[in-house]
C-alpha positions, -999 to 999 in steps of 0.1 A, spaced: -691 637 411 -661 617 425 -626 630 421 -601 603 429 -563 608 432 -546 577 417 -510 569 427 -489 542 411 -452 539 421 -451 501 419 -437 500 384 -408 517 365 -430 543 350 -447 559 380 -479 579 375 -502 602 394 -536 612 381 -568 628 389 -599 610 377 -635 620 376 -662 593 374 -634 568 364 -620 590 336 -586 607 338 -587 645 337 -550 652 345 -520 629 345 -483 630 353 -458 602 344 -423 597 357 -400 575 336 -371 576 361 -376 546 384 -350 558 410 -367 592 413 -402 583 424 -399 599 459 -390 633 444 -416 630 417 -447 621 436 -455 653 456 -446 676 427 -468 655 405 -497 657 429 -495 695 428 -493 694 390 -523 672 385 -545 692 409 -536 724 391 -543 709 357 -576 695 370 -585 730 384 -594 716 418 -580 718 453 -568 689 474 -599 692 496 -621 682 466 -605 648 464 -630 621 477 -607 591 478 -570 582 472 -562 550 452 -528 534 453 -512 504 435 -500 484 464 -479 457 449 -461 436 441 -434 457 425 -404 479 434 -399 476 472 -390 513 475 -417 524 451 -443 505 470 -433 521 503 -433 556 487 -468 551 471 -484 536 502 -470 562 526 -481 591 504 -516 576 499 -521 569 536 -508 603 547 -532 620 523 -562 599 535 -555 606 571 -551 643 564 -582 646 542 -603 621 560 -611 603 528 -611 565 521 -581 545 507 -585 522 477 -558 495 471 -554 480 436 -530 450 430 -503 455 404 -508 422 387 -546 425 386 -542 460 371 -518 447 344 -542 418 336 -572 441 333 -553 464 309 -541 435 288 -576 419 286 -588 451 269 -560 449 243 -562 412 233 -583 405 201 -615 384 204 -607 350 189 -621 315 189 -596 302 214 -592 308 251 -565 328 268 -547 324 301 -531 356 313 -498 358 332 -485 392 341 -448 393 351 -429 419 370 -391 417 369 -378 407 403 -341 405 392 -320 376 379 -345 350 366 -372 357 392 -405 374 385 -436 384 405 -465 368 387 -500 353 390 -524 336 366 -559 347 354 -585 333 331 -604 354 305 -630 362 332 -601 378 352 -605 351 379 -573 342 397 -561 307 387 -526 309 401 -519 330 433 -495 359 434 -460 346 439 -423 352 434 -413 326 408 -378 317 396 -381 309 359 -365 279 342 -372 261 309 -397 238 327 -419 267 340 -455 266 328 -450 234 308 -481 218 324 -505 243 308 -533 229 287 -523 227 250 -556 241 237 -554 274 256 -531 303 246 -509 315 274 -502 352 273 -471 365 291 -466 402 295 -448 428 316 -411 436 320 -406 402 336 -419 384 305 -389 397 284 -365 373 301 -390 345 302 -393 348 264 -356 339 260 -361 305 276 -398 297 270 -404 264 253 -442 267 250 -449 268 212 -482 286 214 -472 313 239 -476 349 230 -457 379 244 -477 412 236 -464 445 249 -480 458 281 -504 486 274 -505 518 294 -521 512 328 -534 547 338 -569 545 322 -576 511 336 -563 522 370 -587 551 370 -616 529 360 -609 503 386 -605 529 413 -640 543 405 -655 508 406 -640 503 441 -653 537 451 -689 532 440 -690 498 456 -675 510 488 -646 486 485 -621 505 507 -590 494 525 -585 495 562 -564 527 564 -546 519 597 -536 484 586 -530 486 549 -494 477 538 -477 471 505 -477 436 490 -440 428 489 -445 390 482 -411 383 495 -389 397 522 -365 425 515 -329 421 526 -300 445 529 -264 437 534 
């Protein structure tokens, strides 16, 4: 019986959950992106109480490590690592774009044509954090910060349907010239996050606790 604490503060709607064998048993969601720091520790107490377990019954902590909100990533990683050190349990790191793509792959209908999946996270102005995946969820375009213009993605094969999703896809849709592109809404991520965390747990795919850092993709600057 594996209880895992799952922490996602990489995106606007932060979440904390307790999962058992890959299924969520308690969940807290925060819809205020500027309030993740205040949310996370209260949320952990809440989900533990609702799951009727103590913190010492947690067998691993899983965190979405980026890309995403710079501040949110720091908050999530620091909280996850702190708990792992205190509880002496392993850390699991899940990529934001990989998680988004996995969730979207379960929502798309089975058709007679092939998809390419491009998750997009808004990185301000016309920039997004993105990557590309085929239907087998194999990476075909590495994680990157991309400044969008009307010529972006125009070299894609014409017989394959490109799927753009996430909050960054909203601004891409306004200038996209790809006639067969589709822009479905991003499904909730929490169930897939819990399932992916359990797969990592059962396979022993743990992060190096001392050296794990958020994936920022690009440098953060302050004036």
